[in-house]
Each structure stands twice: as structure tokens, then as C-alpha cells.
C-alpha positions as CSV (number, residue, x, y, z in Angstrom):
1,M,2.3,29.1,-23.3
2,N,-0.2,31.7,-23.6
3,L,-3.8,31.8,-21.7
4,Q,-6.0,31.0,-24.5
5,N,-4.5,27.8,-24.3
6,T,-4.3,27.6,-20.2
7,K,-7.5,27.7,-19.6
8,T,-9.3,25.0,-21.9
9,L,-5.8,22.4,-20.6
10,R,-8.3,20.9,-17.5
11,K,-10.4,20.0,-19.3
12,Q,-8.3,18.4,-21.6
13,V,-6.9,16.4,-18.7
14,A,-10.1,15.7,-17.2
15,P,-11.0,12.7,-19.1
16,F,-7.4,11.0,-17.5
17,E,-8.8,11.2,-13.5
18,K,-10.8,8.2,-13.3
19,T,-8.9,5.8,-11.6
20,T,-9.0,1.8,-12.0
21,T,-8.9,-0.1,-9.0
22,M,-7.4,-3.2,-10.6
23,K,-4.4,-0.9,-11.8
24,S,-4.5,0.4,-8.2
25,I,-4.5,-2.9,-6.3
26,W,-2.1,-4.6,-8.7
27,Q,0.6,-1.4,-8.5
28,I,-0.1,-1.8,-4.1
29,T,0.9,-5.4,-4.9
30,N,4.0,-4.5,-6.6
31,T,5.0,-2.5,-4.6
32,I,4.8,-3.6,-0.9
33,V,5.8,-8.0,-2.1
34,P,9.3,-6.2,-3.5
35,F,9.4,-3.9,-0.2
36,I,8.8,-6.7,2.4
37,T,11.2,-8.8,0.2
38,L,14.3,-6.5,-0.6
39,W,14.1,-6.0,3.6
40,Y,14.1,-8.9,4.3
41,L,17.2,-9.7,1.5
42,A,18.9,-6.8,3.6
43,Y,19.3,-8.8,6.6
44,I,20.1,-11.9,5.6
45,C,23.1,-10.0,4.1
46,L,23.8,-8.5,7.6
47,S,25.2,-12.3,8.0
48,V,27.8,-11.1,5.7
49,S,28.3,-7.8,5.5
50,Y,26.4,-4.7,6.0
51,W,28.4,-3.4,2.4
52,L,26.9,-6.2,0.5
53,A,23.0,-5.4,2.5
54,L,23.4,-1.3,0.7
55,V,22.5,-2.8,-2.4
56,P,18.8,-4.5,-1.7
57,I,18.5,-1.4,0.7
58,V,19.3,0.8,-1.6
59,L,16.6,-1.4,-4.0
60,A,14.3,-1.1,-0.8
61,A,14.4,2.9,-0.3
62,G,13.3,3.4,-4.5
63,F,9.8,1.2,-3.1
64,L,9.8,3.4,-0.5
65,V,9.7,5.9,-2.3
66,R,6.9,4.4,-4.4
67,V,5.3,3.7,-1.8
68,F,4.8,7.2,-0.6
69,I,3.8,7.7,-4.2
70,I,0.5,5.6,-3.3
71,F,-0.2,7.7,-0.1
72,H,0.5,10.5,-1.8
73,D,-2.5,9.7,-4.5
74,C,-4.8,9.0,-1.5
75,T,-4.1,11.9,0.0
76,H,-5.6,14.1,-3.7
77,H,-8.7,10.7,-3.6
78,S,-7.5,9.7,-6.8
79,F,-6.4,6.5,-6.1
80,F,-9.2,4.8,-5.0
81,K,-13.2,6.1,-6.6
82,S,-13.9,5.5,-2.9
83,R,-12.7,7.9,0.3
84,R,-12.8,5.8,2.8
85,V,-10.1,3.1,0.5
86,N,-8.3,6.1,-0.1
87,R,-8.1,7.2,4.0
88,I,-7.2,3.0,5.4
89,V,-4.8,2.8,2.0
90,G,-3.4,5.7,3.1
91,T,-3.5,5.7,6.7
92,A,-1.7,2.2,5.8
93,M,0.6,3.0,3.5
94,G,1.6,6.1,6.1
95,V,2.8,4.2,8.9
96,L,5.3,2.7,6.5
97,T,6.3,6.0,5.3
98,L,6.2,8.1,8.4
99,F,3.7,10.7,7.1
100,P,0.7,10.7,9.1
101,F,-2.1,11.5,6.5
102,D,-5.0,13.8,7.8
103,Q,-1.5,15.7,8.4
104,W,0.4,15.4,5.5
105,G,-2.7,16.2,3.2
106,H,-3.6,19.1,5.0
107,E,-0.6,21.0,4.4
108,H,0.0,19.1,0.5
109,S,-3.7,20.8,-0.2
110,I,-2.7,23.9,1.1
111,H,0.8,23.7,-1.6
112,H,-1.0,23.3,-4.8
113,A,-2.9,26.2,-4.2
114,T,-0.3,28.4,-3.4
115,S,2.7,27.4,-5.3
116,G,4.6,29.7,-7.1
117,N,2.3,31.9,-4.8
118,L,5.2,34.4,-3.6
119,D,2.1,35.8,-0.8
120,K,1.5,33.1,0.0
121,R,5.0,30.4,0.6
122,G,5.4,28.9,4.2
123,T,3.1,26.3,4.1
124,G,4.7,22.5,2.9
125,D,7.1,23.8,0.0
126,I,10.4,24.9,0.1
127,W,11.6,28.2,2.2
128,T,12.3,30.3,-1.1
129,L,13.3,34.2,-0.3
130,T,13.7,36.3,-3.0
131,V,17.1,38.3,-3.9
132,D,15.7,42.0,-2.6
133,E,14.2,39.3,0.1
134,Y,17.9,38.1,1.1
135,L,19.6,41.2,0.6
136,A,17.3,43.5,3.4
137,A,17.7,40.3,6.1
138,P,19.5,40.4,8.9
139,L,22.8,38.3,8.6
140,R,21.5,35.9,11.3
141,L,18.2,35.2,9.0
142,R,21.3,35.1,5.9
143,L,23.3,31.8,8.1
144,T,20.1,30.6,8.8
145,Y,18.4,30.4,4.6
146,R,22.0,29.7,3.7
147,F,21.6,26.3,6.6
148,Y,19.1,25.0,5.3
149,R,20.1,25.5,1.7
150,N,22.9,23.8,1.5
151,P,22.3,19.9,0.3
152,L,24.4,18.2,3.2
153,V,21.8,20.2,5.0
154,M,18.5,20.0,3.5
155,F,18.9,16.2,2.0
156,G,20.7,15.1,4.8
157,L,19.8,16.6,7.6
158,G,16.3,16.8,6.3
159,P,14.9,13.5,6.5
160,I,15.8,13.1,9.9
161,Y,13.2,16.4,11.0
162,V,10.8,15.3,8.8
163,F,10.2,11.8,10.3
164,L,11.6,12.0,13.5
165,L,10.4,16.5,14.2
166,K,7.8,17.4,12.1
167,N,5.6,13.8,11.5
168,R,5.7,12.8,15.0
169,F,3.8,16.4,16.3
170,N,0.4,17.8,15.5
171,R,0.2,21.1,14.1
172,K,-1.1,24.2,15.8
173,G,-5.1,24.3,15.2
174,A,-5.2,20.1,13.8
175,R,-9.0,19.0,13.5
176,R,-9.8,16.5,16.5
177,K,-9.8,13.9,13.0
178,E,-6.5,15.0,12.4
179,R,-4.8,14.8,15.8
180,L,-6.0,11.0,16.4
181,N,-4.9,10.4,12.7
182,T,-1.2,11.5,14.2
183,Y,-1.5,10.3,17.4
184,L,-2.5,6.2,15.2
185,T,0.7,6.3,13.0
186,N,2.7,7.1,15.3
187,V,1.3,3.8,18.1
188,L,1.2,2.1,14.4
189,F,4.3,2.7,13.1
190,V,6.2,1.4,17.3
191,A,4.2,-1.6,17.5
192,L,5.6,-2.3,13.5
193,I,9.2,-1.6,14.8
194,G,9.1,-3.0,18.3
195,I,7.8,-6.7,16.2
196,L,10.6,-6.7,14.0
197,C,13.4,-5.7,16.9
198,W,11.5,-8.4,18.7
199,T,12.1,-10.7,15.3
200,V,15.9,-9.8,13.9
201,G,17.0,-7.7,16.3
202,W,17.2,-4.2,17.7
203,Q,20.8,-3.0,15.7
204,S,19.7,-4.9,12.6
205,V,16.1,-3.0,12.4
206,I,18.7,0.3,13.2
207,L,21.0,-1.5,10.1
208,V,18.6,-1.7,7.4
209,Q,15.6,0.5,8.5
210,G,17.6,3.5,9.6
211,S,19.5,3.4,6.0
212,I,16.1,2.8,3.8
213,F,14.4,6.2,5.5
214,L,17.4,8.0,5.2
215,L,17.4,7.2,1.6
216,S,14.4,7.3,0.6
217,G,13.9,10.3,2.5
218,S,17.3,12.1,0.6
219,L,15.6,10.7,-2.7
220,G,11.8,12.1,-1.6
221,I,13.3,15.8,-0.7
222,W,15.8,16.0,-3.8
223,L,12.7,14.8,-6.2
224,F,10.2,17.2,-4.5
225,Y,12.9,19.9,-4.6
226,V,13.9,19.8,-8.3
227,Q,10.9,20.2,-9.7
228,H,9.5,23.3,-8.5
229,T,13.9,24.2,-8.4
230,F,14.7,24.6,-12.3
231,E,16.4,28.7,-13.2
232,D,13.2,29.7,-15.0
233,S,10.5,28.4,-13.1
234,Y,7.3,30.1,-11.6
235,F,6.7,32.9,-8.9
236,E,4.3,36.1,-8.7
237,E,3.1,37.8,-6.4
238,N,-0.3,36.8,-5.5
239,S,-2.3,39.6,-8.1
240,E,-0.5,37.9,-10.6
241,W,-0.2,34.7,-9.8
242,E,-2.9,31.4,-11.8
243,Y,-3.8,27.8,-10.8
244,V,-2.5,26.9,-14.5
245,K,0.1,28.9,-14.8
246,A,1.4,28.0,-11.9
247,A,1.2,24.1,-12.0
248,V,2.4,24.3,-16.0
249,E,4.9,26.7,-15.8
250,G,6.1,25.9,-12.5
251,S,6.3,22.5,-11.9
252,S,8.5,20.5,-14.0
253,F,9.0,17.5,-16.5
254,Y,11.8,15.0,-14.5
255,K,11.9,13.3,-17.4
256,L,13.9,10.1,-16.0
257,P,14.9,6.6,-16.3
258,K,12.1,4.5,-17.2
259,F,12.9,2.3,-14.6
260,I,12.9,5.2,-11.6
261,Q,10.3,6.6,-13.4
262,F,8.4,3.4,-12.4
263,L,10.2,3.7,-8.3
264,T,9.1,7.3,-8.2
265,G,5.4,6.4,-9.8
266,N,5.6,8.7,-12.9
267,I,6.0,11.8,-10.1
268,G,8.1,13.3,-12.5
269,Y,5.2,13.9,-14.7
270,H,4.5,16.5,-11.4
271,H,3.3,19.2,-14.1
272,V,0.3,16.7,-14.7
273,H,0.2,16.4,-11.5
274,H,-0.3,20.4,-10.1
275,L,-2.6,20.8,-12.8
276,S,-4.7,17.7,-12.0
277,P,-4.1,16.4,-8.5
278,R,-6.8,13.7,-9.2
279,V,-5.3,12.1,-11.9
280,P,-3.8,9.0,-10.7
281,N,-0.3,8.6,-11.2
282,Y,-1.0,5.4,-13.2
283,K,-1.8,8.0,-15.8
284,L,0.2,10.4,-15.8
285,E,2.3,9.8,-18.2
286,E,-0.4,8.7,-20.0
287,A,-2.3,12.1,-19.7
288,H,1.0,13.8,-20.5
289,N,1.6,12.2,-23.9
290,N,-2.2,12.6,-25.5
291,T,-2.0,16.8,-24.8
292,T,-0.3,17.9,-25.9
293,P,0.3,21.4,-24.9
294,L,2.0,19.3,-21.9
295,Q,4.5,18.2,-24.2
296,S,6.1,21.8,-24.0
297,V,6.3,22.4,-20.1
298,P,10.1,23.2,-18.9
299,T,11.7,19.6,-18.7
300,I,14.9,18.3,-17.0
301,T,16.7,15.5,-17.4
302,L,19.0,13.7,-14.7
303,A,21.6,15.5,-16.0
304,T,20.3,18.5,-16.2
305,S,18.3,18.4,-13.0
306,L,22.3,18.9,-11.3
307,K,21.9,22.1,-11.8
308,S,19.4,22.5,-9.7
309,L,21.6,22.9,-6.9
310,R,23.1,26.1,-7.2
311,F,19.9,27.7,-7.9
312,R,18.8,29.3,-4.1
313,L,17.1,32.4,-4.7
314,W,14.6,33.5,-6.3
315,D,14.9,36.6,-8.8
316,E,11.9,38.6,-9.6
317,K,13.1,41.1,-12.0
318,T,14.3,38.2,-14.2
319,K,12.1,35.7,-13.1
320,N,14.7,33.0,-12.6
321,F,16.5,31.4,-9.4
322,V,19.7,32.6,-9.1
323,S,22.6,31.2,-6.8
324,F,23.7,32.8,-4.5
325,K,27.2,34.4,-6.4
326,D,25.0,35.8,-8.5
327,V,24.0,37.6,-6.0
328,K,26.1,39.7,-5.6
329,A,27.2,40.6,-8.6
330,L,23.4,41.4,-9.0
331,A,22.9,43.3,-5.6
332,K,26.2,46.0,-6.7
333,K,24.5,46.8,-10.2
334,R,21.5,47.3,-8.3
335,V,23.5,49.5,-6.0
336,S,25.4,51.1,-9.5
337,V,22.2,51.5,-10.9
338,Q,20.4,53.4,-7.6
339,I,24.0,56.2,-7.1
340,K,24.1,57.4,-11.0
341,P,23.2,60.9,-11.5
342,E,20.6,61.6,-13.7
343,L,21.9,63.4,-16.8
């Protein structure tokens, strides 16, 4: 994408930044009602078999991802025109997804402002090392990084860490409003779980809600991971970093089947979202289809996205993600170049 196009892209997307109140209300309805219905259906199925209950549990996990997308839009104040309404609805959705509105909104805004910036990594993103950083790192750090990047850890233990540990506590330096919102989210969630345990029993809550959280959490982390971890993504040092290029070249278009696109709230149009976070999720596809330059961004499918599991390190020299196996060859090659005698 040439520089001239990047200068006008944000203006071309601007018309899609307007929210439509009725669409927002309808999306809440067609998300929350199916989620509650599927939750109850899973509970009923438990009397027969947990394996039978897995069918509505899996679907409910998908709708919980959709709940998170509503929460996510509210933190960008793009779901409703009123900031107050966004805050109220976002906090309520945060109770269901276990994400405090202010805390997550703060970290996520930093993610948008620094995505792909090698000098500003570490807040609201996936831990990513460059090849040179990895090769220069002590053994302990390398092993820690390998453990973190293991798919079983990232998508298996990751949701447990995020839900039960990271989001339950305030970050250092958080303002009073943010701290109180975190406390409120925790209290409301405990109250909700308490009511459910009293109503249907703690065993059913663990089996149904626990399974839904693990599945939806794994899917959520996968979506975040795959939409920034593809072979020719975008990473630059601060002096060379550009917001628009980071958005359209460092965020993929994840082309998903229509039903999965529905459950994930169009978040596959991640390049549009990063270019303009004020576009509500129900207008992302429209913005993509009506903005020609956006149709040539990096595109991945369900099949091709699986390749991202092998991408672990960013190679600044080739501007590509590489695997740990590739690093061995790169290390040997670079050593041989360094010791090659001058002619």
C-alpha cells in the first residue's frame, strides 16, 4: 500500500464511525438472549450427560465472545453515542466476560496506539521478541519465552490467568475511578455466581460456566493472537513506525464463515477496527467493502491461520515472523557472515 493511500484512508472510513442505536440494541438482544437460553439448555442437558451439554456449551462460548465484542466496542465508545451509556453497558458486559471496563479500556487504548511499535511493546499485546533479542537473551529468558509461546500454555492456561488473576486486580498507578470499577466488576460477578450456585447448584455452575469461560477465553486469545501474528505482519522501531501502516499491514483481515463471523462480531475485519476504533462492529464489513484500498490488506482464512502457530519471533531483517526452528538456521547464517574473511 503506497503512502498516498494511507494518508486518505482514515477520511474514507470516517463516514462509518456513526453508531445506530437500534442496531446496537438489537445486537445486545440477539446476543444476550441466545446466551442465556443456551446456558439454561446446557444445565438441563447435564441431567442426561455432560457430553450432551457440550453442544450448547460450545455455542454459548461463541455467544460469550460476541458479548465481549459488545464490551470491546463500549470501551472505544463506539457502540452508543452516549459515553455514559457505553460505560453502563460496557460494565455490565464486563461482568459477564470478567473484564473490568476501565482497566481493560486503558490497556487496550495503549495497544491501539503502539501496535507494531518495537520500542513500545508490553501493554495490551502478545509478548513478542525479535530474533536478535532472543539470540542475545539468557537461557532462563529463552525458556520462559518458549513456555509462554507454547500453544497449550497460551490458549489453555492463558484464559485462566487472564480471568482469575490478571483482571481481578488493579494495575499499579490506576486512578480511583478505574480501581472502583474493577472492584464493582468483581463484586457483581461474585454476586452473579452466588445466585447461580444457590439456584442450580455449584457443581452445575462449574461444569457449565467453567467450560464456557475456558472455551470462550481460548477462542478470544486465538483471535487476538492470529490477527497480529501472521508471516508478513508489521513491526517497526519508533522512528519508522506509522499508525496507519500498523493498522492496515499489521492487523489481518480474518475471512471467516458467516456464522463464525456473526459470533465473533465481525472482529475478523481487524484492519478496519485498528484503522478506526470508532467504527462499531456491525459496520466493519460495510467499511471494508466500500473502501477499496482496505480490500488488499493481508488476508487469512481458517485454514491458513493455523500456520501462525509456528510463528514465534519477529525477524527485523526479513520483516517476517519465523519459527524457533528457523532461528537455528538464521543464527548459523549470521555467524558465518560475521566470521567470513574480507577479500
